[in-house]
C-alpha positions, 0 to 999 in steps of 0.5 A: 490500479486499473487506470479507468477510474483514475482517467474517469476522475481526471476527465470529470475534473477537466470538464468542470474546469473547462466549464469555468463555473464560479464557486464550488461545483460537483459532479456525481460519480456513477458507482455502485455504492450507497455513499453518494460520491462526487468529483468537485472543482472550485473556481477561481482557486482551481482546486480539484477535489472529491466529496461524499454526501451522507446523513447528518446523524453519522458522526464525523471528526475531521479535526485530525486533518486540518494541518495538511499543507496540500489538502483542504478538508471541510465538512458542512451541510449539503444543501443538495439533499435533505438532512445531509452533510458533505465531506469535501477534500480538495487539493490545493497544490496545483503541480502536475505530479501532485494532481496525478497522485491525488487522482490515484488516491481518489480512485482508490478510495472510490474503489474501496467504497463500492458495494459497501452495505451502508453510508456509515460503513462507507464513511468509516472506510473513507476516514481510514483512507484519509488517515493514510493520505495524511501520512502520504502527504506528510512525506516526500512524494515528489520523487520516484522510488530509489533503486534500493526501494524498487528492489525491496518492493520487488522482493516483497511483491514476489513473495506476495504472489506466492501467497496469493497462489496458496489456498488462503483467500485473497483479501486475507492474503493482501492484508498480511502484507504489512510492510507498507504500514511501517510494521517491523516485519513485511508479512505478519499474522497472529502466529507467523511472520515473514521478513523479505530481503531482496539482495543483489547477486553481485553483493557480498556484504550480506543481508542488512537488518534494520531494527531489533524487531525485524528478526525477533520472533517474540510474539509469533510461533514461526518467523521466516526470512525469505532471501531473494537474490536478484541480478539487475539487467537492462533486459530479460527477467521481470520488471517491477511493473510486470510483477505488479500487473501479474498480481493484479491479474491474480486479484482480478474480480476481487474488488476488496483484495484489489483495493487493499493491494492498491492502497498499499502500493500508494503507501510505498510510493508506487504510482502507475504514471511512473511506470516507464521509469521502473521498466528500466530495471529487469530482475533476473532471479538467481536464488530463493532461500527460506530460513526459519529464524530460531535457536542459533540463527544470527540476529539481535533480539530486543530483549538482548539489548542493553537499556538505552540501545535502540534502532539497531542496524546490522548485517548477517551472513547466510553463507553457513551450514545451518539447520534453519534452512526450510523449503518453500512448500513447508513455509506455505503449508505452515501459513495455510495450516495456521490460517485454515484453523482460525 
């Protein structure tokens, strides 16, 4: 995410904090949106927040956000405007990292409502984003991504960049990346899916499959497995932040696609303020392989399991001669053909 919006929000918070006005104060954010948006600060509690003012006829249910330990969500009449309500979201955790994460997700939701056609649509987007916040704040977020998580994310983003270079529009393409939403496969549409596995060049243990649905093609006409073999170096190759920067460049100028992409980075637990940590690992590409998962391809399918068996984890070997090998061009062409015929 461009850090400008994050920096702007944090600067407003700091200014409000410096002013030290008692009670809840809010300062409008100057954005091109029909939805009035504010940075807020509450003293003496020292709560940073974000708020949205909207017409009282718009129905809003916040009951699902009352059990968050680090966020306080409130809805009340907005006395600053006639016939309006104010949705207020405050961070009650004053730790620095929690503040950085909150600023990032606030910036993301602000970017998501730019140029929305109405207050109602803007609030619908805000609630969708808040559901994602709830999931984020219910998980551990005080740690950076592990080496394995970094490598897995690199593999998914490496394939996403390939899709962004195809003929499919960028908003649709970023939506195909469903791994961050805890979907069983990393990329999926109605008729096709792609599972991505990034493996180390010095690993001889095969590819780990997590769950009986990852390589189950039931429900789609084409399921592909993309195996990216990487060697991790201290220099050379490409770092995770460099790959993310390259994708952001491809999305530049498309606010909707950028917003979707940034939302998914947040969901996987990647934040720009950890960038220096992620620059320590450089990925050198050793091999790229695509397989079509069908017929005799080695995998376990859900309908093959005995009753009561679930959450299966297993390892497959790709060191065999198989007719399942396909080239990248065919994979991209297949995806373009399906999406172009919609």
